[in-house]
NUMIKE-103386 format. One record per residue: x, y, z of N, C-alpha, C in turn. Coordinates in Angstrom, 1 decimal, m for minus. Layout:
! residues N
> n.c1, n.c2, n.c3, ca.c1, ca.c2, ca.c3, c.c1, c.c2, c.c3
> X, Y, Z, X, Y, Z, X, Y, Z
...
//
This chain:
! residues 261
> n.c1, n.c2, n.c3, ca.c1, ca.c2, ca.c3, c.c1, c.c2, c.c3
> 90.3, 110.2, 77.9, 91.4, 110.5, 78.9, 92.1, 111.7, 78.4
> 92.4, 112.7, 79.3, 93.1, 113.9, 78.9, 94.6, 113.6, 78.7
> 95.2, 114.0, 77.5, 96.5, 113.8, 77.2, 97.5, 114.8, 77.8
> 97.0, 115.9, 78.3, 97.9, 117.0, 78.7, 98.8, 116.5, 79.8
> 100.1, 116.8, 79.6, 101.1, 116.6, 80.6, 101.2, 117.7, 81.5
> 101.7, 117.5, 82.8, 101.7, 118.5, 83.8, 102.7, 119.6, 83.4
> 102.4, 120.8, 83.8, 103.2, 122.0, 83.4, 104.6, 122.0, 83.6
> 105.4, 122.5, 82.7, 106.8, 122.6, 82.8, 107.3, 123.5, 83.8
> 106.6, 124.7, 83.9, 107.1, 125.7, 84.9, 106.9, 125.2, 86.3
> 105.8, 124.5, 86.6, 105.6, 124.0, 87.9, 106.7, 122.9, 88.2
> 107.0, 122.1, 87.3, 108.0, 121.0, 87.6, 109.3, 121.7, 87.8
> 109.7, 122.7, 87.0, 111.0, 123.4, 87.1, 111.1, 123.9, 88.5
> 110.1, 124.5, 89.0, 110.2, 125.1, 90.4, 110.4, 123.9, 91.4
> 109.6, 122.9, 91.2, 109.7, 121.7, 92.2, 111.1, 121.1, 92.1
> 111.6, 120.9, 90.9, 112.9, 120.3, 90.7, 114.0, 121.1, 91.4
> 113.9, 122.5, 91.4, 114.8, 123.3, 92.0, 114.7, 123.3, 93.5
> 113.5, 123.0, 94.1, 113.3, 123.1, 95.5, 113.3, 121.8, 96.2
> 113.1, 120.7, 95.4, 113.0, 119.3, 96.0, 114.4, 118.8, 96.4
> 114.5, 118.4, 97.7, 115.8, 117.8, 98.1, 116.1, 116.5, 97.3
> 117.3, 116.3, 97.0, 117.7, 115.1, 96.2, 118.5, 114.2, 97.1
> 118.3, 112.9, 96.9, 119.0, 111.9, 97.7, 119.8, 111.0, 96.8
> 120.8, 110.3, 97.3, 121.6, 109.4, 96.5, 122.8, 110.1, 96.0
> 123.6, 109.4, 95.2, 124.8, 110.0, 94.6, 124.5, 110.9, 93.5
> 125.3, 112.0, 93.3, 125.1, 112.9, 92.2, 125.2, 112.3, 90.9
> 124.3, 112.7, 90.0, 124.3, 112.3, 88.6, 124.7, 113.4, 87.7
> 125.2, 113.0, 86.5, 125.6, 114.1, 85.5, 124.4, 114.6, 84.8
> 123.4, 113.8, 84.7, 122.2, 114.1, 83.9, 121.4, 115.2, 84.7
> 120.9, 116.2, 84.0, 120.1, 117.2, 84.6, 118.7, 116.7, 84.6
> 118.0, 116.8, 85.8, 116.6, 116.3, 85.9, 115.7, 117.0, 84.9
> 115.9, 118.3, 84.7, 115.0, 119.1, 83.8, 115.2, 118.6, 82.4
> 116.5, 118.3, 82.0, 116.7, 117.8, 80.7, 116.1, 116.5, 80.5
> 116.1, 115.6, 81.5, 115.5, 114.3, 81.4, 114.0, 114.5, 81.3
> 113.4, 115.5, 82.0, 112.0, 115.7, 81.9, 111.6, 116.2, 80.5
> 112.3, 117.0, 80.0, 112.0, 117.5, 78.6, 112.1, 116.4, 77.6
> 113.1, 115.5, 77.7, 113.2, 114.4, 76.8, 112.1, 113.4, 77.0
> 111.7, 113.2, 78.3, 110.5, 112.4, 78.5, 109.2, 112.9, 77.9
> 109.0, 114.2, 78.1, 107.9, 114.9, 77.5, 107.9, 114.7, 76.0
> 109.0, 114.9, 75.4, 109.1, 114.8, 73.9, 108.8, 113.4, 73.5
> 109.4, 112.4, 74.2, 109.1, 111.0, 73.9, 107.6, 110.7, 74.0
> 107.0, 111.2, 75.0, 105.6, 110.9, 75.2, 104.8, 111.5, 74.1
> 105.1, 112.7, 73.7, 104.3, 113.4, 72.6, 104.5, 112.6, 71.3
> 105.7, 112.0, 71.1, 105.9, 111.2, 69.9, 105.4, 109.8, 69.9
> 104.8, 109.4, 71.1, 104.2, 108.1, 71.2, 105.3, 107.0, 71.6
> 106.5, 107.5, 72.0, 107.5, 106.5, 72.5, 107.3, 106.4, 74.0
> 106.3, 105.7, 74.4, 105.9, 105.6, 75.8, 106.9, 104.9, 76.7
> 107.5, 103.8, 76.1, 108.4, 103.1, 76.9, 109.7, 104.0, 77.2
> 110.1, 104.7, 76.2, 111.2, 105.6, 76.5, 110.9, 106.7, 77.5
> 109.6, 107.3, 77.4, 109.2, 108.3, 78.3, 109.1, 107.7, 79.7
> 108.6, 106.5, 79.9, 108.5, 105.8, 81.2, 109.9, 105.7, 81.8
> 110.9, 105.3, 81.0, 112.3, 105.1, 81.5, 112.9, 106.4, 81.9
> 112.6, 107.4, 81.2, 113.2, 108.8, 81.5, 112.6, 109.3, 82.8
> 111.2, 109.2, 82.9, 110.6, 109.7, 84.1, 111.1, 108.9, 85.3
> 111.3, 107.6, 85.1, 111.7, 106.7, 86.2, 113.2, 107.1, 86.6
> 114.0, 107.5, 85.7, 115.3, 107.9, 86.0, 115.3, 109.2, 86.9
> 114.3, 110.1, 86.7, 114.2, 111.2, 87.5, 113.8, 110.8, 88.9
> 112.9, 109.8, 89.1, 112.6, 109.3, 90.4, 113.8, 108.7, 91.0
> 114.6, 108.0, 90.2, 115.8, 107.4, 90.8, 116.8, 108.4, 91.3
> 116.7, 109.6, 90.9, 117.5, 110.7, 91.4, 117.1, 111.2, 92.8
> 116.0, 110.6, 93.3, 115.5, 111.0, 94.6, 114.5, 112.2, 94.5
> 114.0, 112.6, 93.3, 113.1, 113.7, 93.2, 111.7, 113.1, 93.2
> 110.8, 113.7, 94.0, 109.5, 113.3, 94.2, 108.5, 114.5, 94.1
> 107.5, 114.5, 93.2, 106.5, 115.5, 93.2, 105.3, 115.0, 92.4
> 104.2, 115.7, 92.6, 103.0, 115.3, 91.9, 103.0, 115.3, 90.4
> 103.7, 116.3, 89.8, 103.8, 116.4, 88.4, 104.5, 115.1, 87.8
> 105.5, 114.7, 88.4, 106.2, 113.5, 87.9, 105.4, 112.3, 88.0
> 104.7, 112.1, 89.1, 103.9, 110.9, 89.3, 102.7, 110.9, 88.3
> 102.2, 112.1, 88.1, 101.0, 112.3, 87.2, 101.4, 111.9, 85.8
> 102.6, 112.4, 85.3, 103.1, 112.0, 84.0, 103.4, 110.6, 83.8
> 103.9, 110.0, 84.9, 104.2, 108.5, 84.9, 102.9, 107.8, 84.8
> 101.8, 108.2, 85.5, 100.5, 107.6, 85.4, 100.0, 107.6, 84.0
> 100.1, 108.8, 83.3, 99.6, 108.9, 81.9, 100.4, 108.0, 81.0
> 101.7, 107.9, 81.2, 102.6, 107.0, 80.4, 102.2, 105.6, 80.6
> 102.0, 105.1, 81.8, 101.7, 103.7, 82.0, 100.3, 103.4, 81.4
> 99.4, 104.4, 81.5, 98.1, 104.1, 80.9, 98.2, 103.9, 79.4
> 99.0, 104.7, 78.7, 99.2, 104.6, 77.3, 99.9, 103.2, 77.0
> 100.6, 102.7, 77.9, 101.3, 101.4, 77.7, 100.3, 100.2, 78.1
> 99.1, 100.5, 78.5, 98.1, 99.5, 78.8, 98.3, 98.9, 80.2
> 99.0, 99.6, 81.0, 99.2, 99.1, 82.4, 98.3, 99.9, 83.3
> 97.1, 99.5, 83.4, 96.1, 100.2, 84.2, 96.4, 100.3, 85.6
> 96.9, 99.2, 86.2, 97.2, 99.1, 87.6, 98.4, 100.1, 88.0
> 99.4, 100.1, 87.2, 100.5, 101.0, 87.4, 100.1, 102.4, 87.2
> 99.2, 102.7, 86.2, 98.7, 104.1, 86.0, 98.0, 104.5, 87.3
> 97.1, 103.7, 87.8, 96.3, 104.1, 89.0, 97.3, 104.3, 90.2
> 98.3, 103.4, 90.3, 99.3, 103.6, 91.4, 99.9, 104.9, 91.4
> 100.4, 105.4, 90.2, 101.0, 106.7, 90.1, 100.1, 107.8, 90.2
> 98.9, 107.7, 89.7, 97.9, 108.7, 89.9, 97.6, 108.9, 91.4
> 97.4, 107.8, 92.1, 97.2, 108.0, 93.6, 98.4, 108.6, 94.3
> 99.6, 108.2, 93.8, 100.8, 108.9, 94.4, 100.8, 110.4, 94.1
> 100.3, 110.7, 92.9, 100.3, 112.2, 92.5, 99.2, 112.9, 93.4
> 98.1, 112.2, 93.7, 97.1, 112.8, 94.6, 97.6, 113.2, 95.9
> 98.6, 112.5, 96.4, 99.2, 112.9, 97.7, 99.9, 114.2, 97.6
> 100.2, 114.7, 96.4, 100.9, 116.0, 96.3, 100.0, 117.0, 95.7
> 99.2, 116.7, 94.7, 98.3, 117.6, 94.0, 96.8, 117.1, 94.1
> 96.2, 117.1, 95.3, 94.9, 116.5, 95.4, 93.8, 117.2, 94.7
> 94.0, 118.5, 94.3, 92.9, 119.3, 93.7, 93.0, 119.4, 92.2
> 93.9, 118.6, 91.6, 94.1, 118.7, 90.2, 92.9, 118.1, 89.4
> 92.3, 118.9, 88.6, 91.1, 118.3, 87.9, 91.5, 117.4, 86.8
> 92.7, 117.6, 86.1, 93.1, 116.7, 85.1, 93.5, 115.3, 85.7
> 94.1, 115.4, 86.9, 94.5, 114.1, 87.6, 93.2, 113.4, 88.0
> 92.2, 114.1, 88.5, 91.0, 113.4, 88.9, 90.3, 112.8, 87.7
> 90.3, 113.5, 86.6, 89.6, 113.0, 85.4, 90.3, 111.7, 84.9
> 91.6, 111.7, 84.8, 92.4, 110.6, 84.3, 92.3, 109.4, 85.3
> 92.3, 109.7, 86.6, 92.2, 108.6, 87.5, 90.8, 107.9, 87.4
> 89.8, 108.7, 87.2, 88.4, 108.2, 87.0, 88.3, 107.4, 85.8
> 89.0, 107.8, 84.7, 88.9, 107.1, 83.4, 89.7, 105.8, 83.6
> 90.8, 105.8, 84.2, 91.6, 104.6, 84.4, 90.8, 103.5, 85.2
> 90.1, 104.0, 86.2, 89.3, 103.1, 87.1, 88.2, 102.4, 86.3
> 87.7, 103.1, 85.3, 86.6, 102.6, 84.5, 87.1, 101.4, 83.6
> 88.4, 101.3, 83.4, 89.0, 100.3, 82.6, 89.3, 99.0, 83.3
> 89.1, 99.0, 84.6, 89.4, 97.8, 85.4, 88.4, 96.7, 85.2
> 88.9, 95.5, 85.3, 88.0, 94.3, 85.3, 87.2, 94.1, 86.5
> 87.8, 94.3, 87.7, 87.1, 94.2, 89.0, 86.4, 95.5, 89.3
> 85.1, 95.3, 89.6, 84.3, 96.5, 90.0, 84.2, 96.5, 91.5
> 85.2, 97.0, 92.2, 85.2, 97.1, 93.6, 85.1, 98.5, 94.1
> 83.9, 98.8, 94.7, 83.6, 100.1, 95.1, 84.3, 100.4, 96.4
> 84.7, 101.7, 96.6, 85.2, 102.1, 97.9, 84.0, 102.1, 98.9
> 84.4, 102.0, 100.2, 83.4, 102.1, 101.2, 82.6, 103.4, 101.2
> 81.3, 103.3, 101.1, 80.5, 104.5, 101.0, 80.2, 105.2, 102.3
> 80.6, 104.5, 103.5, 80.2, 105.0, 104.8, 81.0, 106.3, 105.1
> 82.1, 106.6, 104.4, 82.8, 107.8, 104.7, 82.4, 109.0, 103.9
> 81.4, 108.9, 103.1, 81.0, 110.0, 102.2, 80.6, 111.2, 103.0
> 79.8, 111.0, 104.1, 79.4, 112.1, 104.9, 80.5, 112.8, 105.5
> 81.4, 112.0, 106.1, 82.6, 112.5, 106.8, 83.5, 113.3, 105.8
> 83.5, 112.8, 104.5, 84.3, 113.5, 103.5, 83.8, 114.9, 103.3
> 82.5, 115.0, 103.4, 81.9, 116.4, 103.2, 82.2, 117.3, 104.4
> 82.1, 116.7, 105.6, 82.3, 117.5, 106.8, 83.8, 117.9, 106.9
> 84.6, 116.9, 106.8, 86.1, 117.2, 106.9, 86.7, 117.3, 105.5
> 86.2, 118.2, 104.7, 86.6, 118.3, 103.3, 88.1, 118.5, 103.1
> 88.7, 119.2, 104.0, 90.1, 119.5, 103.8, 91.0, 118.3, 103.9
> 90.5, 117.2, 104.5, 91.3, 116.0, 104.7, 91.7, 115.4, 103.4
> 90.8, 115.5, 102.4, 91.1, 114.9, 101.1, 91.4, 116.0, 100.0
> 91.2, 117.3, 100.4, 91.4, 118.4, 99.5, 92.8, 119.0, 99.7
> 93.5, 118.6, 100.7, 94.8, 119.2, 101.0, 95.8, 118.0, 101.0
> 97.0, 118.3, 100.6, 98.1, 117.3, 100.7, 98.7, 117.4, 102.1
> 99.4, 116.4, 102.5, 100.0, 116.4, 103.8, 101.0, 117.6, 104.0
> 101.9, 117.9, 102.9, 102.8, 119.0, 103.1, 102.0, 120.3, 103.2
> 100.9, 120.5, 102.6, 100.1, 121.7, 102.7, 99.5, 121.8, 104.1
> 99.1, 120.7, 104.7, 98.6, 120.7, 106.1, 99.7, 121.2, 107.0
> 100.9, 120.6, 106.9, 102.0, 120.9, 107.7, 102.4, 122.4, 107.6
> 102.5, 122.9, 106.4, 102.8, 124.3, 106.2, 101.8, 125.2, 106.8
> 100.5, 124.9, 106.7, 99.4, 125.7, 107.3, 99.6, 125.7, 108.8
> 99.9, 124.5, 109.3, 100.1, 124.4, 110.8, 101.2, 125.3, 111.3
> 102.3, 125.2, 110.5, 103.5, 126.0, 110.9, 103.2, 127.5, 110.8
> 102.5, 127.9, 109.7, 102.2, 129.3, 109.5, 101.3, 129.8, 110.6
> 100.2, 129.0, 111.0, 99.4, 129.4, 112.1, 100.1, 129.5, 113.4
> 101.0, 128.6, 113.6, 101.8, 128.6, 114.8, 102.7, 129.9, 114.9
> 103.3, 130.3, 113.7, 104.0, 131.6, 113.7, 103.2, 132.8, 114.0
> 102.0, 132.8, 113.3, 101.1, 134.0, 113.5, 100.6, 134.0, 114.9
> 100.2, 132.9, 115.5, 99.7, 132.8, 116.8, 100.7, 133.4, 117.8
> 102.0, 133.0, 117.8, 102.9, 133.4, 118.7, 103.3, 134.9, 118.5
> 103.3, 135.3, 117.2, 103.5, 136.7, 116.9, 102.4, 137.6, 117.5
> 101.2, 137.1, 117.4, 100.1, 137.9, 117.9, 100.1, 137.9, 119.4
> 100.5, 136.8, 120.0, 100.6, 136.7, 121.5, 101.6, 137.7, 122.0
> 102.8, 137.8, 121.4, 103.8, 138.7, 121.8, 103.3, 140.2, 121.6
> 102.6, 140.4, 120.4, 102.1, 141.8, 120.2, 101.1, 142.2, 121.2
> 100.3, 141.2, 121.7, 99.2, 141.5, 122.6, 99.8, 141.9, 124.0
> 101.0, 141.5, 124.3, 101.6, 142.0, 125.5, 101.8, 143.5, 125.5
> 102.0, 144.1, 124.3, 102.3, 145.5, 124.2, 101.1, 146.3, 123.8
> 100.2, 145.7, 123.0, 99.1, 146.4, 122.4, 97.8, 145.6, 122.7
> 96.9, 146.2, 123.4, 95.6, 145.5, 123.8, 94.6, 145.9, 122.7
> 94.8, 145.3, 121.6, 93.8, 145.5, 120.5, 92.8, 144.3, 120.4
> 91.5, 144.6, 120.2, 90.6, 143.5, 120.1, 90.8, 142.5, 119.0
> 91.3, 143.0, 117.9, 91.5, 142.1, 116.7, 92.6, 141.1, 117.0
> 93.6, 141.4, 117.9, 94.6, 140.5, 118.2, 94.1, 139.2, 118.9
> 93.1, 139.4, 119.8, 92.4, 138.3, 120.4, 91.8, 137.4, 119.4
> 91.1, 138.0, 118.4, 90.5, 137.3, 117.3, 91.5, 136.5, 116.5
> 92.6, 137.1, 116.2, 93.7, 136.5, 115.5, 94.2, 135.2, 116.3
> 94.4, 135.4, 117.6, 94.8, 134.3, 118.5, 93.9, 133.1, 118.4
> 92.6, 133.4, 118.6, 91.6, 132.3, 118.6, 91.5, 131.7, 117.2
> 91.5, 132.5, 116.1, 91.4, 131.9, 114.8, 92.6, 131.0, 114.4
> 93.8, 131.5, 114.7, 95.0, 130.8, 114.3, 95.2, 129.5, 115.2
> 94.7, 129.6, 116.5, 94.7, 128.5, 117.4, 93.8, 127.4, 116.8
> 92.6, 127.8, 116.4, 91.7, 126.8, 115.9, 92.2, 126.1, 114.6
> 92.6, 127.0, 113.7, 93.1, 126.4, 112.4, 94.3, 125.6, 112.6
> 95.2, 126.1, 113.4, 96.5, 125.4, 113.7, 96.3, 124.0, 114.3
> 95.4, 124.0, 115.3, 95.1, 122.7, 115.9, 94.4, 121.7, 115.0
> 93.5, 122.3, 114.2, 92.8, 121.4, 113.2, 93.8, 120.9, 112.2
> 94.7, 121.7, 111.6, 95.7, 121.2, 110.7, 96.7, 120.2, 111.3
> 97.1, 120.5, 112.6, 98.0, 119.6, 113.2, 97.4, 118.3, 113.5
> 96.2, 118.2, 114.0, 95.6, 116.9, 114.2, 95.3, 116.2, 112.9
> 94.9, 116.9, 111.9, 94.6, 116.3, 110.6, 95.9, 115.7, 110.0
> 96.9, 116.5, 110.0, 98.2, 116.0, 109.5, 98.7, 114.8, 110.2
> 98.6, 114.8, 111.5, 99.1, 113.7, 112.3, 98.2, 112.4, 112.0
> 96.9, 112.6, 111.8, 96.0, 111.5, 111.5, 96.3, 110.9, 110.1
> 96.6, 111.8, 109.2, 96.9, 111.4, 107.8, 98.2, 110.6, 107.8
> 99.2, 111.1, 108.5, 100.5, 110.5, 108.6, 100.4, 109.1, 109.2
> 99.7, 109.0, 110.4, 99.5, 107.7, 111.0, 98.8, 106.7, 110.1
> 97.7, 107.2, 109.5, 96.9, 106.3, 108.7, 97.7, 105.7, 107.5
> 98.5, 106.6, 106.8, 99.3, 106.1, 105.7, 100.4, 105.2, 106.1
> 100.9, 105.4, 107.3, 101.9, 104.5, 107.9, 101.4, 103.1, 108.2
> 100.2, 103.1, 108.7, 99.6, 101.8, 109.2, 98.9, 101.1, 108.0
> 98.2, 101.8, 107.2, 97.5, 101.2, 106.1, 97.7, 102.0, 104.8
> 98.7, 101.5, 104.0, 99.1, 102.3, 102.8, 98.2, 101.9, 101.6
> 97.6, 102.9, 100.9, 96.9, 102.5, 99.7, 97.7, 101.8, 98.7
> 97.1, 100.8, 98.0, 97.9, 99.9, 97.1, 97.0, 99.5, 96.0
> 97.6, 99.0, 94.9, 96.9, 98.7, 93.7, 97.5, 97.4, 93.1
> 96.7, 96.5, 92.6, 97.2, 95.3, 91.9, 97.8, 95.8, 90.6
> 99.0, 95.4, 90.3, 99.7, 95.8, 89.1, 100.1, 94.7, 88.1
> 99.5, 93.5, 88.3, 99.7, 92.4, 87.4, 98.3, 92.0, 86.8
> 98.3, 91.3, 85.6, 97.0, 91.0, 85.0, 96.1, 90.2, 86.0
> 96.7, 89.3, 86.8, 95.9, 88.5, 87.7, 96.7, 88.1, 88.9
> 96.1, 88.3, 90.1, 96.8, 88.0, 91.3, 95.9, 87.1, 92.2
> 96.4, 86.0, 92.6, 95.7, 85.1, 93.5, 96.0, 85.4, 95.0
> 94.9, 85.8, 95.7, 95.1, 86.2, 97.1, 95.0, 84.9, 97.9
> 96.0, 84.6, 98.8, 96.1, 83.4, 99.5, 95.9, 83.6, 101.0
> 95.7, 82.5, 101.7, 95.4, 82.6, 103.2, 96.7, 82.7, 104.0
> 97.9, 82.4, 103.3, 99.1, 82.5, 104.0, 100.3, 82.9, 103.1
> 101.4, 83.0, 103.7, 102.6, 83.4, 102.9, 103.3, 82.2, 102.3
> 102.5, 81.5, 101.4, 103.0, 80.3, 100.8, 102.3, 80.1, 99.5
> 103.0, 79.9, 98.4, 102.3, 79.7, 97.1, 101.3, 78.5, 97.1
> 101.5, 77.6, 98.1, 100.6, 76.4, 98.1, 99.4, 76.6, 99.1
> 99.4, 77.8, 99.8, 98.3, 78.0, 100.7, 97.0, 78.2, 100.0
> 95.9, 78.1, 100.7, 94.5, 78.2, 100.2, 94.3, 79.5, 99.4
> 93.7, 79.3, 98.2, 93.2, 80.5, 97.4, 92.0, 81.1, 98.0
> 92.0, 82.3, 98.4, 90.8, 83.0, 98.9, 90.0, 83.7, 97.9
> 90.6, 84.4, 97.0, 89.9, 85.0, 95.9, 91.0, 85.5, 94.9
> 90.5, 86.0, 93.7, 91.4, 86.4, 92.7, 91.1, 87.9, 92.3
> 92.2, 88.7, 92.2, 92.0, 90.1, 91.8, 92.7, 90.3, 90.4
> 92.4, 91.4, 89.8, 92.9, 91.7, 88.5, 93.5, 93.1, 88.5
> 94.2, 93.4, 87.4, 95.0, 94.6, 87.2, 94.1, 95.9, 87.6
> 94.6, 96.7, 88.5, 93.9, 97.9, 88.9, 93.0, 97.9, 90.1
> 92.8, 96.7, 90.7, 92.0, 96.6, 91.9, 92.7, 97.3, 93.0
> 92.0, 98.1, 93.8, 92.6, 98.9, 94.8, 92.2, 98.4, 96.2
> 93.1, 98.7, 97.2, 92.9, 98.3, 98.5, 94.0, 98.9, 99.4
> 94.3, 98.3, 100.5, 95.4, 98.8, 101.4, 96.3, 97.6, 101.8
> 97.5, 98.0, 102.0, 98.5, 97.0, 102.5, 98.6, 97.2, 104.0
> 98.3, 96.2, 104.8, 98.3, 96.3, 106.2, 99.6, 95.8, 106.8
> 100.3, 94.9, 106.0, 101.6, 94.4, 106.5, 102.5, 93.9, 105.4
> 103.8, 94.1, 105.6, 104.7, 93.6, 104.6, 105.7, 92.7, 105.3
> 105.9, 91.4, 104.8, 106.7, 90.5, 105.5, 107.3, 89.4, 104.5
> 108.6, 89.3, 104.5, 109.3, 88.2, 103.8, 108.8, 88.1, 102.3
> 108.7, 89.3, 101.7, 108.4, 89.3, 100.2, 106.9, 89.1, 100.0
> 106.1, 89.2, 101.0, 104.6, 89.1, 100.9, 104.0, 90.3, 101.5
> 102.7, 90.7, 101.0, 102.0, 91.8, 101.6, 100.6, 91.3, 102.0
> 100.1, 91.8, 103.1, 98.7, 91.5, 103.5, 97.8, 92.6, 102.9
> 97.1, 92.2, 101.9, 96.3, 93.1, 101.1, 94.8, 93.1, 101.5
> 94.2, 94.3, 101.8, 92.9, 94.4, 102.3, 92.0, 95.2, 101.3
> 90.8, 94.7, 101.0, 89.9, 95.3, 100.1, 89.0, 96.2, 101.0
> 88.3, 97.2, 100.3, 87.3, 98.1, 101.0, 86.2, 97.3, 101.8
> 85.9, 96.1, 101.3, 84.9, 95.3, 101.9, 85.4, 94.6, 103.2
> 86.7, 94.7, 103.4, 87.2, 94.0, 104.6, 87.9, 92.7, 104.3
> 87.6, 92.1, 103.1, 88.3, 90.9, 102.8, 89.8, 91.1, 102.6
> 90.6, 90.2, 103.0, 92.0, 90.3, 102.9, 92.7, 89.0, 102.8
> 94.0, 89.1, 102.3, 94.8, 87.9, 102.2, 96.2, 88.3, 101.7
> 97.0, 87.3, 101.5, 98.4, 87.5, 101.2, 98.7, 87.5, 99.7
> 99.5, 88.4, 99.3, 100.0, 88.5, 97.9, 101.5, 88.6, 97.8
> 102.1, 88.2, 96.7, 103.5, 88.4, 96.5, 103.7, 89.9, 96.4
> 104.8, 90.4, 96.9, 105.1, 91.9, 96.9, 105.1, 92.5, 95.5
> 105.6, 91.7, 94.6, 105.7, 92.2, 93.2, 104.4, 92.4, 92.5
> 103.3, 91.8, 93.1, 102.0, 91.9, 92.4, 101.3, 93.2, 92.8
> 101.8, 93.9, 93.8, 101.2, 95.1, 94.3, 102.0, 96.3, 94.2
> 101.4, 97.4, 93.7, 102.1, 98.7, 93.7, 101.6, 99.5, 94.9
> 102.5, 100.0, 95.8, 102.1, 100.7, 97.0, 102.3, 102.2, 96.7
> 101.2, 103.0, 97.0, 101.2, 104.4, 96.8, 102.3, 105.0, 97.7
> 103.0, 106.0, 97.1, 104.1, 106.6, 97.8, 103.6, 107.9, 98.5
> 103.6, 108.0, 99.8, 103.2, 109.3, 100.5, 104.3, 110.3, 100.3
> 103.9, 111.6, 100.5, 104.9, 112.7, 100.2, 106.0, 112.8, 101.2
> 105.9, 112.1, 102.4, 107.0, 112.2, 103.4, 108.0, 111.1, 103.2
> 107.8, 110.2, 102.3, 108.6, 109.0, 102.1, 109.1, 108.9, 100.7
> 110.4, 108.6, 100.5, 111.0, 108.6, 99.2, 110.7, 107.4, 98.4
> 110.4, 106.3, 99.1, 110.2, 105.0, 98.4, 109.0, 104.2, 98.8
//
C-alpha cells in the first residue's frame, strides 16, 4: 500500500475555495491538516484520524481529505472504513492512481470475496467518462460548453464563419452528453448510494427487527448499495442482487460531492 499522503498545495487550494458550513471555529483547517499529516507520519494514527475528522466537522469536503482518512483507517486496521473513505474520495478525484492502488489493496484484505457485476464492463469502456470524471467536473464542463455555445450563437449572428457552426455542433454534443451524464450520476447516487460494511461482522436480516430471520452474514469491507434508510435500519443490496436489512451503524455510506453528510 502506498503511504503517500495527498498533496498539501492541492488541499490548500481546496480549503480556500470550499464553502464551509456550520458555526465558525477558531481552529484553522490548514493547521489541523498539517497536524494530522504530522501525526500520521509519526504513526499516531488515532490522533491523525481525529484531526482529519475535525476538518470534516467544519463542513469541508474534498477528495484529498477523504483519501487521507482512508489511509489512516487502513493503518488502524479498519478495512471497511478505509474503503468507505476511498470510495468517497473517488467521487472527487476519480483518476488518482494512488487512490486506485490503495483501494485495490484494501479490497484484497477483505474476508468476503464479493465481485462487482461484470455486465457493466463493456459499458464502462464505451462511456468511459462516466467513471473517469467526477460529478463536479461534469457540471463544470456542461456549464462551459453552454457558455461557449451561446457565445458562438451570438457571434454567428454577425459573422458567418464556417468554424462557428462547427463550434456550435461540438459544444452542443459535449454539453448535452455531460448534462445527461451528470443528471444520471446524480439520480443514481440519490436512489442507490454505494456503501460498505464497517464492522467485523454484520448479520443481514429479512426485516427491521433484531429477531427477524437471518438471511446471510457479511464482514468488514463488503461493498454494496443502500436502497433505503428507515428507523435506524438500511436496506443493503449486494452486486448479486441479494439484499436485506442492517443496523445503520454497521454500514458506511459513501458521501457524494453534492452532499455534505
